[in-house]
N, C-alpha and C positions, 0 to 999 in steps of 0.2 A: 344219738345226740352227740354234738361236737363240742360241748362245753362252752356254750355262750354265757355271757354275763348279763343278768337282768337287774336293772335298778328297781328297788322297792322304795317308793317315796311315801313316807308316812309320818304322822305326828305320834311319836312313840310314847308320849305321856298318856294319850287316850286310845291309841290303836296298836300298842306294843304287842299284845297277844296275837292280834290278827296279822301283824307284820311278821312275827316269828313263824306263824303257821304258813304264810306265803313263802318265806324262806325255805321251810322244810319241803313244801310241795315243789318248788323250783329245783331244789337239790335232788329230790326223788326223780324228777324228769331228766336228770343228768346235767343240769346247768348250774351256774353259780349265781347266788343272790348278792347284791350289793345294796345294803340298807342305808338310806339317807334319812336322818331325823330332821323334820321341819317343825317340830313342836317348840313351844317357847316356855310356857309357865311351869308345867309339872315336870317330874323326873321321868326319863325314859325307862320303860319297863322291860326292855329286851336289848340284846346286843346290837350295837350300831357299827357301821363301817365309816360313816361320815357323821360327825356329831353335830348337834344343833349349834354349838359354839362356832364350828367351822363354817356352817351355812350362814349364820348371822354375819360373821366377819366377811365372807365373800359378798354379802349383800350390802356391805358398807357401814354396818353398825356392830358394836360388840353385844353379845347376849346380855352381859351385865347391864349395859345401858338400856336395853329393851325392858329388862326386868325392874328397873327403877320405878317405872310407872306403866305397868303392862296395859297395852291397848291393842286390840286386834287390828284396828284401822292403821296403826303405826307399824305393828310387827309383821303383819301378813305381807305387805309389799317388800319388806326387807328380806324375809325368808324366801319369798318367791324369786326375788332377784338373785339371792345367793345360790339357791338350788338350780336356777336356770344356768348360771355361770358354771357351776360344778358339773352338772349333767352334760352340758354341751362340750365341755373340755374332755370328759370321758368318752363321749361319742366321737368327737373329732380325732381323738388319739386311738380310736379303734378298741377301746377298753370296755365299752358297753354296747349291747346289741338289742336292747328293748327296755321298756319301762312299764311298770304297773303300779297303780295306786288305788286307794279306797278312801271314801269319805262322804260326808253330807254336803251341805251348802258351802261351808268354809273350806273343807278339804278338797272338794271338787274344784272350786274356784282357783285355789292355789296350785293344785297338781296339774290341771289342764292348762294353766298359764305357762307352766314349764313345758308341757307336752307340745303346745302350739309353737314353741321356739325351735323344735327339733325338726330334722329333715323329713320330707316325705319318704315313706317306705320303712322308716324305723318303726318297729311295732310299739304301739301306745295303747294300753288297756286301762280304762278307768271304771272301777266298780263304784257305783254311786247310788245313793238314795234318790237322786234327782233324774235318773236316766229313763224314767217312764214318761216324762213330759217333754217339753221343748228343749232339746239339747244344743240348739244353735249357739247360745251364748258361750258354751264351753268347747264345742267342737270347732265352730267358726269355719275356716277353710282348710283345716288339717285332718289327716286320716286317723282320728282318734276313735277307738272302739269303745263305746259306752255300754256297760253291763249293769242292768238294774239289780241292786242288791236285795230287793224284795223287803228285807227287814232292815232295821237300823243296824249300823255296824258298831255294835257295842257288845263285845263278847262273842264267844264261839258256841255254836249249837249245830245240830245236824244240817240245818239249811245253810247257815253261813259257811260252814266247813266245805260243803259241796260247791257253793258258788265261788268261794275263794280258790278252791282247788281247780275249778273250771277256768278261772281267770289265769291262774298260774300255767295251766296247760295251754291256754290260748296264746299267751305271750311267748312261752317257750316254743310252741309250735311255729309261730310266726317268725321268731328269731332264727329258727333253723331251716326256714325255706330258702332254697338256693337261688331263686329268681331275684335279680337285682335291677336297679334302675340305670345300669350302665348304658350309655347311648352308643349307637352303632356308628357306621362311617358317615351317615348323613344326619343332619340335625332333626330332632323331633319338632314337628310343626304344630303349634297351637292354633285351633280354629274356634271361633265363637259363632253361635247361632241361637235363634229362638224359633218357636214353632212357625211363625209367619215368614221365615226366611229359609226354612229347612230344605226345600227343594234345590235352591241354588247352592247351599252349603254342601249338600250331599254330592252334587256334581263336582264341586271344587275338590272335595275330599277324594273322590274317585280319580280325578286327574293327578293329584299329588301322589296317591298311592301307586298308580300305574307308573309314575316316574321313579318309584323306589323310596318314597318318603313315608315314614310312619306319621300318623296324625293323632292328636289328642284333642278331643272336642269338648267344649265347655258350653253349658247352657247359660246364656248371658242374662242371668236373673239377679245379679248382684254378687253373691258368693262365687259364681262361676268365673267371671272376669277377674276377680281378685285372686282366686286360686291360680288362674293361668299366669298372672303377673308374678305371683310368688314363686311359681315354678321357673319363670325366667330368672328371677333373682338367684335361685338355687342352682342354676345351670342345667336344669332338666330340659327346658324348652329352648331351642336355638333359633327359631324363626316363627313368625306369626301371620296368619291370615285373619285379621280382625273383621270378620264378615258382618257382625252385628254389634254396633256400638251404642245400642239403646241404653246401656247402663249409665252413660254420661248424661243424657237428657233427663233420665229418671232421677239421677243424683241432683241435678240442678233444680228440679221442680218438686222435690220431696215425694216422689212416687215410689212404688214398691220395689222396682228393680234397680235401686241405686247401687252403683259400683264403687262408691267412695271417691274422695277428691284426688286420689292418685291414679285413678283408672285412666288408661291411655298414655301414661307417661313412661312406663318402664322399658318397653322395647326400644324407644327412641333414645333414652338415657344410656342404655347398655350397648347401643349400636347394633341391634339385631336386625336382620332383614325383615321388613314388614310391608304388607299390603293391607290397606284399610278400606272399608266400605261403610256406607251409612245405613246398614241394615236396621230397619225399624226405629231409626233415630227420631222420627216424628211422633212416636207412640209413647204415651204415658200409661202406666198400668196401675190400676187400683183393684180393690176387692169388689163387693157387690155395688150396684149403681148408687145406692144411698151413701156409700163411703167416698164418692168422687167429690172433691171440694170445689168451691167456686174459685175461679170463673169457669172451670172446666165442666162443671155439671150441667151447663146450659148448652153444651155442644153435642154433636153427634156421638153417641156412645155405641161401641160394639161389644157385645158379650162374647168374650173369647172362650169362657167356660162358665158354669154356674157361679163360681167364686171369683172370676177375673173379668174386669171391665176395662176396655181400652178407650182412650180418647186421644185425639191428635192435636198437635201444636199448630198455632197460626203463624202467619208470616213473620210477625215481629218476634215471636218466641223462637222461631227457627233461625232467624238471623242471630239471635243471642246464642243459640246452640253452636252455630257456625263459628262465631268468635271464640267461644269457650274451647271447642275442639282445637282450633288453631293455637290457642294459648297453651293447651296441654301438650301439643306437639311441637312447640316452639324450640325446645331444647334438643330435638332429634339430631343425632350426630351424623348419621349417614343418609344416603339417598333412600327415600321411601316413596311409595305410590299410594295415592288416594283415588280409588275408582268410584265413579258416581253414575248410577243408572238413572237417567232422567225420566224414565217411564214409571218409576215407583220404587220405593225403598223396601217394600214388603208386599205380601199378597193382598193386604187391605188397601194399599195405596195405588194400585194400578187403575187404569181408566175403567170406570164403571164401579169401582170399589168405594166403600164408605169414606175412605180417607184420601181419596184422589184430590190433590190440590197442587197443581204444578207451580202456581205463583208462590205458595209458601215454600215449596222445595227450592225454587230459584232463589228466594231470599237467603236460604241456608247456604246455597252454593256461592252466591256473591260474597257473603260475609266470610265464608271459609277461604275462598281464593284470595280475598283482599288481605288476609292476615297470616296465611301460612308462610313458613320460611321457604326460600327458593329451592332447597334440596328435597322438598316433598312435591312430587309431580302430580298434578290433578289430571285425570283422564275421564272425560265425560262420554258416555255411551247412550245412544238413543234406544234404550230397551229397559227392562225391569230387572230387579235383582234375582229373580228366580229363572231368568232366561239362561239356558245351558251355555250359550255363547258367552255371556257375561261371566259366568262362573269359571268357564274354561280359561278365559283370558286372565282373570284374577289369579288363578293358580299358576298359569304359565309365567305371568309377570313376577310372582314370588319366586319361582324356581330360578328365573334369570337373576334376581337379586341375590339369592343364595349362592349361585355359582360365581357371581361377581365378588361377593363377600369372601368366598373361599380363595379366589385367585389373588385377592389383595391381602390374604392372610390375616383378616380382621378377626 
């Protein structure tokens, strides 16, 4: 071990014994523990490296003020904000190399909020009573490792000692891994796809990798697109082939694959090279057929899987989608390309498929072209999105943009 520093984030009024045990286990592993107290009401029961007073002050309120009328709804955001600031400063300065925490609903909510603010690749381990259920609210789009505590985290016993020791071993092991996120000579290329655009995306990826570019592929089901754009923000991804923009239409019509109101805005704002395609943009995704709401439930439904039902947008709705895409792309700083396969935006929408509707697709194209800024070039191709020729051109166009970007020193 090389003596990494691991942050232990805990409410030391209720989890002091467990935090002390984590400190011991981290030190046994050859690393250093840095304990941060995010408790409020009670007194800490173990040694701390960053006091609750310091955390509250960093969050914008004094601990004394919080204690005047103790209220979790008031105190928790303050302590989370303070811990977020302190932890990020330690990480930015190279003084912390991983973080571990433990808790129930309250502790998990606070600790994972801090963890979600940290860079990808930094080890994040959350021992939680909530980790056997849906962990999406706590993990969201970050690489947080959730470990089920099995028992409540209230004192030490043979089970909790073993689980906490495993957590310490996990975070220390991760912190000492030598693999980093350092980018090479060429930018990492983000690619989006869904199942019904996979064949085209696979060909596009092949072309990019043959040209020497590494790709990172995101399943465009909501969290996928958001994670890709967060990695752009963090400087991990340097160019994007947004092959499947389905997350925008699903956001607009409250369907399952909603990518948030910022989806499709990041690459343009940052000035990154990007090629966009309307992959599956006409498809809304719901669960079983009975969950499809009106007016969509009276249309042709395609069962994508036993739990997933797809429905397509009509011409009026597609025009609305075209205008919304243009709005989201309106701030794009540099030249970008939007490639449109007029023969179908996914395998369900080709001629003979259940979602084949050229008139509706044309309504999308007309609205998009009428509202896009001039620096986004629209290229229409008489083929479908899974055609290898379309995928090859999309990749080659992106490579040209990357090279132009590099020549201009952007």
